[in-house]
ZAROVEX-324022 format. One record per residue (C-alpha): residue number from 1; residue in one letter; x, y negated, z. Coordinates in Angstrom, 1 decimal. Layout:
N
+-----+------+--------+--------+--------+
: seq : type :      X :      Y :      Z :
+-----+------+--------+--------+--------+
: NUM :    A :      X :      Y :      Z :
...
+-----+------+--------+--------+--------+
! end
This chain:
377
+-----+------+--------+--------+--------+
: seq : type :      X :      Y :      Z :
+-----+------+--------+--------+--------+
:   1 :    M :   17.2 :  -23.4 :    1.3 :
:   2 :    P :   13.4 :  -23.6 :    1.2 :
:   3 :    A :   11.5 :  -21.8 :    3.9 :
:   4 :    H :    9.6 :  -19.8 :    1.3 :
:   5 :    S :   11.0 :  -18.2 :   -1.9 :
:   6 :    L :    7.4 :  -17.7 :   -3.2 :
:   7 :    E :    4.4 :  -19.8 :   -2.3 :
:   8 :    I :    1.0 :  -19.3 :   -3.9 :
:   9 :    A :   -1.9 :  -21.6 :   -3.0 :
:  10 :    A :   -5.5 :  -21.2 :   -3.9 :
:  11 :    L :   -4.6 :  -19.4 :   -7.1 :
:  12 :    A :   -7.3 :  -18.5 :   -9.6 :
:  13 :    L :   -6.7 :  -16.5 :  -12.8 :
:  14 :    D :   -9.1 :  -15.8 :  -15.5 :
:  15 :    R :   -9.2 :  -13.3 :  -18.4 :
:  16 :    G :  -11.5 :  -14.7 :  -20.9 :
:  17 :    S :  -14.7 :  -15.8 :  -19.1 :
:  18 :    K :  -14.1 :  -13.5 :  -16.1 :
:  19 :    R :  -12.5 :  -14.6 :  -12.9 :
:  20 :    V :  -10.0 :  -11.8 :  -12.0 :
:  21 :    V :   -8.1 :  -13.4 :   -9.1 :
:  22 :    N :   -9.7 :  -16.0 :   -6.9 :
:  23 :    S :   -8.5 :  -18.2 :   -4.0 :
:  24 :    F :   -5.3 :  -16.3 :   -3.6 :
:  25 :    D :   -2.9 :  -17.6 :   -0.9 :
:  26 :    L :    0.5 :  -16.1 :   -0.2 :
:  27 :    S :    3.8 :  -17.3 :    1.3 :
:  28 :    L :    6.9 :  -15.1 :    1.2 :
:  29 :    S :   10.3 :  -15.7 :    2.8 :
:  30 :    P :   13.5 :  -15.1 :    0.9 :
:  31 :    G :   14.2 :  -11.4 :    0.6 :
:  32 :    E :   10.8 :  -10.3 :    1.9 :
:  33 :    Y :    9.2 :   -7.2 :    0.4 :
:  34 :    C :    5.5 :   -7.7 :   -0.1 :
:  35 :    V :    3.2 :   -4.9 :   -1.4 :
:  36 :    V :   -0.2 :   -5.8 :   -2.8 :
:  37 :    L :   -2.4 :   -2.9 :   -2.3 :
:  38 :    G :   -5.8 :   -2.2 :   -3.9 :
:  39 :    P :   -7.8 :    0.0 :   -6.3 :
:  40 :    S :   -7.5 :   -0.1 :  -10.0 :
:  41 :    G :   -9.2 :   -3.2 :  -11.5 :
:  42 :    C :   -8.9 :   -5.3 :   -8.4 :
:  43 :    G :   -6.6 :   -7.9 :  -10.1 :
:  44 :    K :   -3.2 :   -6.7 :   -9.0 :
:  45 :    S :   -1.5 :   -6.7 :  -12.4 :
:  46 :    T :   -3.2 :  -10.0 :  -13.4 :
:  47 :    L :   -1.7 :  -11.5 :  -10.2 :
:  48 :    L :    1.8 :  -10.5 :  -11.3 :
:  49 :    H :    1.3 :  -11.8 :  -14.8 :
:  50 :    G :    0.2 :  -15.1 :  -13.3 :
:  51 :    I :    3.3 :  -15.4 :  -11.1 :
:  52 :    A :    5.5 :  -14.5 :  -14.1 :
:  53 :    G :    3.8 :  -17.1 :  -16.3 :
:  54 :    L :    2.3 :  -14.7 :  -18.8 :
:  55 :    I :   -1.2 :  -15.9 :  -17.8 :
:  56 :    E :   -2.0 :  -19.6 :  -17.2 :
:  57 :    A :   -3.4 :  -20.5 :  -13.8 :
:  58 :    T :   -7.0 :  -21.7 :  -13.9 :
:  59 :    E :   -6.7 :  -23.3 :  -10.4 :
:  60 :    G :   -4.1 :  -23.5 :   -7.6 :
:  61 :    S :   -0.3 :  -23.6 :   -7.7 :
:  62 :    I :    2.8 :  -21.4 :   -7.7 :
:  63 :    A :    6.2 :  -22.5 :   -6.3 :
:  64 :    I :    9.5 :  -20.6 :   -6.4 :
:  65 :    H :   12.2 :  -21.7 :   -4.0 :
:  66 :    G :   10.3 :  -24.9 :   -3.4 :
:  67 :    K :   10.0 :  -25.7 :   -7.1 :
:  68 :    E :    6.6 :  -26.0 :   -8.7 :
:  69 :    V :    6.3 :  -23.6 :  -11.6 :
:  70 :    T :    2.6 :  -23.4 :  -12.2 :
:  71 :    R :    2.9 :  -25.0 :  -15.7 :
:  72 :    V :    6.5 :  -23.8 :  -16.4 :
:  73 :    A :    7.0 :  -21.4 :  -19.3 :
:  74 :    A :    7.6 :  -17.8 :  -18.4 :
:  75 :    R :   11.1 :  -17.7 :  -19.8 :
:  76 :    R :   12.1 :  -20.6 :  -17.6 :
:  77 :    R :   10.9 :  -19.0 :  -14.3 :
:  78 :    N :   13.6 :  -17.1 :  -12.5 :
:  79 :    V :   11.4 :  -14.1 :  -12.2 :
:  80 :    G :   11.9 :  -10.4 :  -13.1 :
:  81 :    L :    8.9 :   -8.3 :  -14.1 :
:  82 :    L :    8.8 :   -4.5 :  -14.3 :
:  83 :    F :    5.7 :   -3.6 :  -16.3 :
:  84 :    Q :    3.6 :   -0.6 :  -15.4 :
:  85 :    H :    4.8 :    1.1 :  -18.6 :
:  86 :    D :    8.5 :    1.1 :  -19.5 :
:  87 :    T :    9.4 :   -1.8 :  -21.8 :
:  88 :    M :   12.9 :   -0.7 :  -22.9 :
:  89 :    Y :   14.1 :   -1.3 :  -26.4 :
:  90 :    P :   13.8 :    2.1 :  -28.2 :
:  91 :    H :   16.5 :    1.3 :  -30.7 :
:  92 :    L :   19.1 :    0.2 :  -28.1 :
:  93 :    S :   21.2 :    2.2 :  -25.7 :
:  94 :    V :   20.9 :    1.8 :  -22.0 :
:  95 :    E :   24.0 :   -0.3 :  -21.8 :
:  96 :    Q :   22.9 :   -2.6 :  -24.6 :
:  97 :    T :   19.5 :   -3.0 :  -22.8 :
:  98 :    L :   21.3 :   -3.9 :  -19.5 :
:  99 :    R :   23.6 :   -6.3 :  -21.3 :
: 100 :    I :   20.8 :   -8.2 :  -22.8 :
: 101 :    A :   18.9 :   -8.3 :  -19.5 :
: 102 :    A :   21.9 :   -9.6 :  -17.7 :
: 103 :    Q :   22.0 :  -12.7 :  -20.0 :
: 104 :    A :   18.3 :  -13.5 :  -19.4 :
: 105 :    N :   18.6 :  -15.5 :  -16.2 :
: 106 :    P :   17.8 :  -19.1 :  -17.1 :
: 107 :    E :   19.8 :  -20.5 :  -14.3 :
: 108 :    R :   23.3 :  -19.1 :  -15.1 :
: 109 :    H :   25.5 :  -18.0 :  -18.0 :
: 110 :    L :   27.7 :  -14.9 :  -17.6 :
: 111 :    S :   30.9 :  -14.1 :  -19.4 :
: 112 :    A :   31.5 :  -10.7 :  -20.9 :
: 113 :    S :   33.6 :   -9.5 :  -18.0 :
: 114 :    E :   31.0 :  -10.7 :  -15.5 :
: 115 :    I :   28.3 :   -8.7 :  -17.4 :
: 116 :    D :   30.5 :   -5.6 :  -17.3 :
: 117 :    Q :   30.9 :   -6.0 :  -13.6 :
: 118 :    R :   27.2 :   -6.4 :  -13.1 :
: 119 :    I :   26.4 :   -3.3 :  -15.2 :
: 120 :    L :   28.8 :   -1.3 :  -13.0 :
: 121 :    A :   27.2 :   -2.7 :   -9.8 :
: 122 :    I :   23.6 :   -2.1 :  -10.8 :
: 123 :    S :   24.5 :    1.4 :  -12.0 :
: 124 :    E :   25.9 :    2.2 :   -8.6 :
: 125 :    T :   22.9 :    0.6 :   -6.8 :
: 126 :    M :   20.3 :    2.4 :   -8.9 :
: 127 :    S :   22.3 :    5.7 :   -9.2 :
: 128 :    L :   22.5 :    5.5 :  -12.9 :
: 129 :    D :   24.8 :    8.2 :  -14.3 :
: 130 :    S :   27.5 :    6.7 :  -16.6 :
: 131 :    A :   26.6 :    9.3 :  -19.1 :
: 132 :    W :   23.2 :    7.6 :  -19.5 :
: 133 :    L :   24.7 :    4.3 :  -20.7 :
: 134 :    P :   25.3 :    5.2 :  -24.4 :
: 135 :    R :   21.9 :    7.0 :  -24.6 :
: 136 :    R :   18.6 :    5.7 :  -25.9 :
: 137 :    P :   15.4 :    5.8 :  -23.8 :
: 138 :    E :   13.8 :    8.8 :  -25.6 :
: 139 :    T :   16.7 :   11.0 :  -24.4 :
: 140 :    L :   16.0 :   10.2 :  -20.7 :
: 141 :    S :   13.4 :   11.8 :  -18.4 :
: 142 :    G :   10.5 :    9.7 :  -17.0 :
: 143 :    G :   12.2 :    9.2 :  -13.7 :
: 144 :    Q :   15.5 :    8.2 :  -15.4 :
: 145 :    R :   13.8 :    5.7 :  -17.6 :
: 146 :    R :   12.0 :    4.2 :  -14.6 :
: 147 :    R :   15.3 :    3.7 :  -12.8 :
: 148 :    V :   16.9 :    2.1 :  -15.9 :
: 149 :    A :   13.8 :   -0.1 :  -16.3 :
: 150 :    L :   14.2 :   -1.3 :  -12.7 :
: 151 :    A :   17.9 :   -1.8 :  -13.2 :
: 152 :    K :   17.0 :   -3.9 :  -16.2 :
: 153 :    T :   14.7 :   -6.0 :  -14.1 :
: 154 :    L :   17.2 :   -6.5 :  -11.2 :
: 155 :    I :   20.4 :   -7.1 :  -13.2 :
: 156 :    R :   19.4 :  -10.6 :  -14.1 :
: 157 :    E :   19.3 :  -11.4 :  -10.3 :
: 158 :    P :   15.8 :  -13.0 :  -10.3 :
: 159 :    S :   14.7 :  -15.0 :   -7.3 :
: 160 :    V :   11.4 :  -13.0 :   -7.3 :
: 161 :    C :   11.1 :   -9.5 :   -8.6 :
: 162 :    L :    7.6 :   -8.3 :   -9.6 :
: 163 :    L :    6.9 :   -4.6 :   -9.8 :
: 164 :    D :    3.7 :   -3.3 :  -11.4 :
: 165 :    E :    3.0 :    0.2 :  -10.2 :
: 166 :    P :    6.7 :    1.2 :  -10.3 :
: 167 :    M :    6.0 :    4.9 :   -9.3 :
: 168 :    A :    3.4 :    5.4 :  -12.0 :
: 169 :    A :    3.8 :    8.4 :  -14.4 :
: 170 :    I :    6.8 :    9.9 :  -12.6 :
: 171 :    D :    6.9 :   13.0 :  -10.5 :
: 172 :    R :    7.1 :   13.0 :   -6.7 :
: 173 :    L :   10.8 :   13.7 :   -6.5 :
: 174 :    A :   11.6 :   10.9 :   -8.9 :
: 175 :    S :    9.3 :    8.6 :   -6.9 :
: 176 :    E :   11.2 :    9.4 :   -3.7 :
: 177 :    R :   14.5 :    8.6 :   -5.3 :
: 178 :    L :   13.2 :    5.4 :   -6.7 :
: 179 :    M :   11.8 :    4.3 :   -3.4 :
: 180 :    E :   15.1 :    5.1 :   -1.8 :
: 181 :    R :   16.8 :    2.8 :   -4.3 :
: 182 :    L :   14.3 :    0.0 :   -3.7 :
: 183 :    A :   14.6 :    0.3 :    0.0 :
: 184 :    E :   18.4 :    0.0 :   -0.3 :
: 185 :    V :   18.2 :   -3.1 :   -2.6 :
: 186 :    S :   15.7 :   -4.8 :   -0.3 :
: 187 :    R :   18.1 :   -4.4 :    2.7 :
: 188 :    Q :   20.9 :   -6.1 :    0.9 :
: 189 :    K :   21.8 :   -9.6 :    2.1 :
: 190 :    E :   21.1 :  -11.3 :   -1.2 :
: 191 :    S :   18.0 :   -9.3 :   -2.1 :
: 192 :    P :   15.4 :  -10.9 :   -4.3 :
: 193 :    T :   11.9 :  -11.4 :   -2.9 :
: 194 :    F :    9.7 :   -8.5 :   -4.0 :
: 195 :    V :    6.0 :   -8.4 :   -5.0 :
: 196 :    H :    5.1 :   -4.8 :   -5.6 :
: 197 :    V :    1.6 :   -3.8 :   -6.6 :
: 198 :    T :    0.2 :   -0.3 :   -6.1 :
: 199 :    H :   -2.9 :    1.7 :   -5.1 :
: 200 :    D :   -0.8 :    4.1 :   -3.0 :
: 201 :    G :   -1.0 :    3.4 :    0.7 :
: 202 :    E :    1.9 :    5.7 :    1.6 :
: 203 :    E :    4.1 :    3.8 :   -0.9 :
: 204 :    A :    3.1 :    0.5 :    0.7 :
: 205 :    M :    3.8 :    1.8 :    4.3 :
: 206 :    R :    7.2 :    3.1 :    3.1 :
: 207 :    L :    8.5 :   -0.1 :    1.6 :
: 208 :    A :    6.6 :   -3.2 :    2.7 :
: 209 :    D :    7.6 :   -5.9 :    5.2 :
: 210 :    K :    4.2 :   -7.4 :    4.4 :
: 211 :    I :    1.1 :   -5.8 :    3.0 :
: 212 :    V :   -1.7 :   -7.7 :    1.1 :
: 213 :    V :   -4.9 :   -5.7 :    0.8 :
: 214 :    M :   -6.9 :   -6.9 :   -2.2 :
: 215 :    S :  -10.3 :   -6.1 :   -3.5 :
: 216 :    E :  -12.2 :   -7.7 :   -6.5 :
: 217 :    G :   -9.6 :  -10.4 :   -6.9 :
: 218 :    E :   -9.6 :  -11.6 :   -3.3 :
: 219 :    I :   -7.5 :  -10.9 :   -0.2 :
: 220 :    L :   -9.1 :   -8.8 :    2.5 :
: 221 :    Q :   -6.2 :   -8.9 :    4.9 :
: 222 :    V :   -2.5 :   -9.8 :    5.1 :
: 223 :    G :    0.0 :   -8.6 :    7.7 :
: 224 :    P :    2.9 :   -6.2 :    8.5 :
: 225 :    P :    2.2 :   -2.5 :    7.8 :
: 226 :    S :    1.7 :   -1.6 :   11.5 :
: 227 :    E :   -1.0 :   -4.3 :   11.9 :
: 228 :    I :   -2.9 :   -3.4 :    8.8 :
: 229 :    Y :   -2.8 :    0.3 :    9.7 :
: 230 :    Q :   -3.7 :    0.0 :   13.4 :
: 231 :    S :   -6.0 :   -3.1 :   13.3 :
: 232 :    P :   -7.9 :   -3.3 :   10.0 :
: 233 :    H :  -10.5 :   -6.0 :    9.7 :
: 234 :    S :  -12.9 :   -4.0 :    7.6 :
: 235 :    A :  -13.8 :   -0.5 :    6.6 :
: 236 :    E :  -12.3 :   -1.1 :    3.1 :
: 237 :    V :   -9.0 :   -2.1 :    4.7 :
: 238 :    A :   -9.0 :    0.9 :    7.0 :
: 239 :    L :   -9.4 :    3.2 :    4.0 :
: 240 :    A :   -6.5 :    1.6 :    2.1 :
: 241 :    L :   -3.9 :    3.2 :    4.2 :
: 242 :    G :   -3.3 :    6.7 :    5.5 :
: 243 :    S :   -3.4 :   10.3 :    4.2 :
: 244 :    P :   -5.8 :   11.9 :    5.0 :
: 245 :    S :   -7.9 :    8.8 :    4.8 :
: 246 :    C :   -9.1 :    7.1 :    8.0 :
: 247 :    N :  -12.4 :    8.5 :    9.4 :
: 248 :    L :  -15.1 :    6.0 :    9.4 :
: 249 :    I :  -18.0 :    6.6 :   11.8 :
: 250 :    A :  -21.3 :    4.6 :   11.8 :
: 251 :    L :  -21.3 :    2.7 :   15.1 :
: 252 :    V :  -25.0 :    3.2 :   15.7 :
: 253 :    E :  -24.9 :    6.9 :   15.2 :
: 254 :    A :  -21.8 :    7.2 :   17.4 :
: 255 :    I :  -23.5 :    5.3 :   20.2 :
: 256 :    Q :  -26.7 :    7.4 :   19.8 :
: 257 :    N :  -24.6 :   10.5 :   20.3 :
: 258 :    C :  -22.7 :    9.0 :   23.2 :
: 259 :    P :  -24.3 :    6.0 :   24.9 :
: 260 :    Q :  -21.3 :    5.6 :   27.2 :
: 261 :    L :  -19.2 :    4.8 :   24.1 :
: 262 :    G :  -21.2 :    1.6 :   23.5 :
: 263 :    E :  -20.3 :    0.4 :   27.0 :
: 264 :    A :  -16.6 :    1.2 :   26.6 :
: 265 :    L :  -16.1 :   -0.5 :   23.2 :
: 266 :    E :  -15.4 :   -4.2 :   22.6 :
: 267 :    L :  -18.1 :   -5.2 :   20.1 :
: 268 :    P :  -17.8 :   -8.4 :   18.0 :
: 269 :    D :  -20.2 :  -11.1 :   18.9 :
: 270 :    G :  -23.1 :  -12.0 :   16.6 :
: 271 :    Q :  -22.9 :   -8.9 :   14.4 :
: 272 :    S :  -25.5 :   -6.2 :   14.1 :
: 273 :    P :  -24.2 :   -2.7 :   15.1 :
: 274 :    K :  -26.0 :   -1.5 :   11.9 :
: 275 :    N :  -23.3 :   -3.2 :    9.8 :
: 276 :    L :  -20.3 :   -1.9 :   11.9 :
: 277 :    S :  -18.2 :    1.2 :   11.9 :
: 278 :    L :  -15.6 :    2.9 :   14.1 :
: 279 :    T :  -12.2 :    3.7 :   12.6 :
: 280 :    L :  -10.8 :    7.0 :   13.8 :
: 281 :    R :   -7.3 :    7.9 :   12.5 :
: 282 :    P :   -6.9 :   11.7 :   11.9 :
: 283 :    E :   -3.6 :   11.8 :   13.9 :
: 284 :    T :   -5.2 :   10.2 :   17.0 :
: 285 :    I :   -7.7 :   13.1 :   17.5 :
: 286 :    Q :   -6.6 :   15.8 :   19.9 :
: 287 :    L :   -7.8 :   19.4 :   20.3 :
: 288 :    L :   -8.8 :   19.9 :   23.9 :
: 289 :    E :  -10.7 :   23.1 :   24.7 :
: 290 :    P :  -13.3 :   25.5 :   23.4 :
: 291 :    A :  -16.8 :   24.1 :   23.5 :
: 292 :    S :  -19.7 :   25.8 :   25.2 :
: 293 :    D :  -23.2 :   24.5 :   24.6 :
: 294 :    Q :  -22.3 :   20.8 :   24.8 :
: 295 :    N :  -23.9 :   18.8 :   22.0 :
: 296 :    N :  -23.2 :   15.2 :   23.0 :
: 297 :    G :  -20.1 :   13.1 :   23.4 :
: 298 :    T :  -18.8 :   11.8 :   26.7 :
: 299 :    V :  -16.4 :    9.1 :   27.9 :
: 300 :    T :  -13.9 :   10.1 :   30.6 :
: 301 :    E :  -12.6 :    8.0 :   33.5 :
: 302 :    S :   -9.2 :    7.9 :   31.8 :
: 303 :    G :  -10.6 :    6.2 :   28.7 :
: 304 :    K :  -11.0 :    9.1 :   26.4 :
: 305 :    W :  -13.9 :    9.8 :   24.0 :
: 306 :    Q :  -14.7 :   13.5 :   23.9 :
: 307 :    F :  -17.0 :   15.1 :   21.4 :
: 308 :    P :  -17.8 :   18.7 :   20.3 :
: 309 :    A :  -17.3 :   19.8 :   16.8 :
: 310 :    T :  -17.2 :   23.0 :   14.7 :
: 311 :    V :  -14.1 :   23.7 :   12.7 :
: 312 :    L :  -15.0 :   24.0 :    9.0 :
: 313 :    E :  -11.5 :   24.3 :    7.5 :
: 314 :    R :   -7.9 :   24.8 :    8.6 :
: 315 :    R :   -4.8 :   24.2 :    6.5 :
: 316 :    D :   -1.1 :   24.6 :    7.5 :
: 317 :    L :    0.7 :   21.6 :    6.1 :
: 318 :    G :    4.2 :   22.7 :    7.2 :
: 319 :    G :    4.9 :   21.5 :   10.7 :
: 320 :    R :    1.3 :   20.1 :   11.2 :
: 321 :    T :   -2.2 :   21.4 :   10.8 :
: 322 :    L :   -5.1 :   19.8 :    9.0 :
: 323 :    L :   -8.6 :   20.5 :   10.3 :
: 324 :    R :  -12.0 :   19.5 :    8.9 :
: 325 :    L :  -14.7 :   19.2 :   11.5 :
: 326 :    A :  -18.5 :   19.1 :   11.6 :
: 327 :    P :  -19.4 :   17.0 :   14.7 :
: 328 :    I :  -22.1 :   18.7 :   16.7 :
: 329 :    G :  -25.3 :   16.8 :   17.7 :
: 330 :    S :  -25.7 :   14.8 :   14.5 :
: 331 :    E :  -28.0 :   16.1 :   11.8 :
: 332 :    N :  -26.3 :   14.1 :    9.0 :
: 333 :    A :  -22.7 :   14.6 :   10.1 :
: 334 :    V :  -20.1 :   14.3 :    7.4 :
: 335 :    P :  -16.8 :   16.2 :    8.1 :
: 336 :    L :  -14.0 :   14.4 :    9.9 :
: 337 :    S :  -10.3 :   15.0 :    9.2 :
: 338 :    V :   -7.8 :   15.8 :   12.0 :
: 339 :    T :   -4.1 :   16.2 :   11.7 :
: 340 :    I :   -2.3 :   17.9 :   14.6 :
: 341 :    A :    1.6 :   18.0 :   14.8 :
: 342 :    D :    1.6 :   21.7 :   15.5 :
: 343 :    S :    1.3 :   24.6 :   13.1 :
: 344 :    G :    0.2 :   26.9 :   16.0 :
: 345 :    V :   -3.2 :   25.3 :   16.6 :
: 346 :    P :   -5.6 :   28.1 :   17.8 :
: 347 :    A :   -8.8 :   26.6 :   16.2 :
: 348 :    N :  -10.1 :   28.7 :   13.4 :
: 349 :    P :  -13.0 :   28.1 :   11.0 :
: 350 :    G :  -16.4 :   28.7 :   12.6 :
: 351 :    T :  -15.2 :   28.1 :   16.2 :
: 352 :    R :  -16.5 :   25.2 :   18.4 :
: 353 :    W :  -14.1 :   23.0 :   20.2 :
: 354 :    I :  -14.0 :   19.8 :   22.3 :
: 355 :    F :  -11.9 :   17.1 :   20.6 :
: 356 :    Q :  -10.9 :   13.8 :   22.2 :
: 357 :    T :   -9.3 :   10.5 :   21.2 :
: 358 :    P :   -8.2 :    7.5 :   23.3 :
: 359 :    I :  -10.8 :    4.7 :   23.1 :
: 360 :    S :   -7.9 :    2.3 :   22.8 :
: 361 :    K :   -7.2 :    3.8 :   19.4 :
: 362 :    L :  -10.7 :    3.1 :   18.1 :
: 363 :    R :  -11.4 :   -0.1 :   16.2 :
: 364 :    V :  -14.8 :   -1.6 :   15.4 :
: 365 :    V :  -14.8 :   -3.0 :   11.9 :
: 366 :    A :  -17.2 :   -4.6 :    9.5 :
: 367 :    G :  -18.7 :   -2.3 :    6.8 :
: 368 :    S :  -20.9 :    0.8 :    6.6 :
: 369 :    P :  -19.5 :    4.2 :    6.0 :
: 370 :    R :  -22.3 :    4.9 :    3.6 :
: 371 :    H :  -21.1 :    2.1 :    1.3 :
: 372 :    C :  -17.5 :    3.3 :    1.5 :
: 373 :    H :  -18.2 :    7.0 :    0.8 :
: 374 :    C :  -16.6 :    8.1 :    4.1 :
: 375 :    P :  -17.5 :   10.1 :    7.2 :
: 376 :    A :  -20.4 :    9.3 :    9.5 :
: 377 :    I :  -21.0 :   11.1 :   12.8 :
+-----+------+--------+--------+--------+
! end
């Protein structure tokens, strides 16, 4: 078996005269679940259409299980594509739709009994009620249609399964159920390789073995979810994951408020501090003690950065507390978000407190908070 089930090299895709995807490289192992994460318009859907063969590559190559498919017609690629909007046949029942999809694999022909068995198997995997099978799409709820559409994509047993915003236009509970089913499928021994595109960072963290953060048609960073979350390479990557969003703090202003911090941080060589930011995840900030008249931050011998702030807002999120802070000692401070795993936090709006975070949890990244519409201290 080839080492990679999907290998993309230097891929470029155009729509008309516009370059939408540029210099895209990606290698996925058999059964790997990859989530491509990025804002609307960054080229995610175009990438899927290029892999599926619906858009011709301008440059680069695509290989599936070691076979070059860059110029192979879409119908001859063993790829399943779930479009962002359901593409079920309105005049056919769910069972008829699944039966047609099961016959679509270009690499094998199934008998009627084999198709029956496959419909039963995919119905169990996707938790499709047997009562849905004789029904037409308009009689199903949005979440039910989405599960049927995914079943239609999977029943043909593609080598690569492409999912375009699969949680779009369905409610939270339906999304949870669909993610459970996807996670179950991806754990199976003969699971296809998945490429799932979304703008939702929580969705990516929940499902991905590998995350690709994408912006304006190019890759910003590739890695496992924990690496992307904990060690982003740029401000834009830091903001792609986490809810509430990661706090970004202008490095120059942080050091002005606490000169010791500049000595404690590892700064990249050859880059101006004016173009750098600190990432500060909301859950790494701890409430320490009421503040007196302290206006500047300090660094402790144990490696903690402590800074005073006024509590602007407090919200009970059920088992955890969300605070919004106005850091003291900075005229242009933008509120920071803090999440504390305790609903009994004593800090109330209008009170001043000392907060702290381990310096080991801070990351210096390229990018300015002002360009990313995020906090500065």
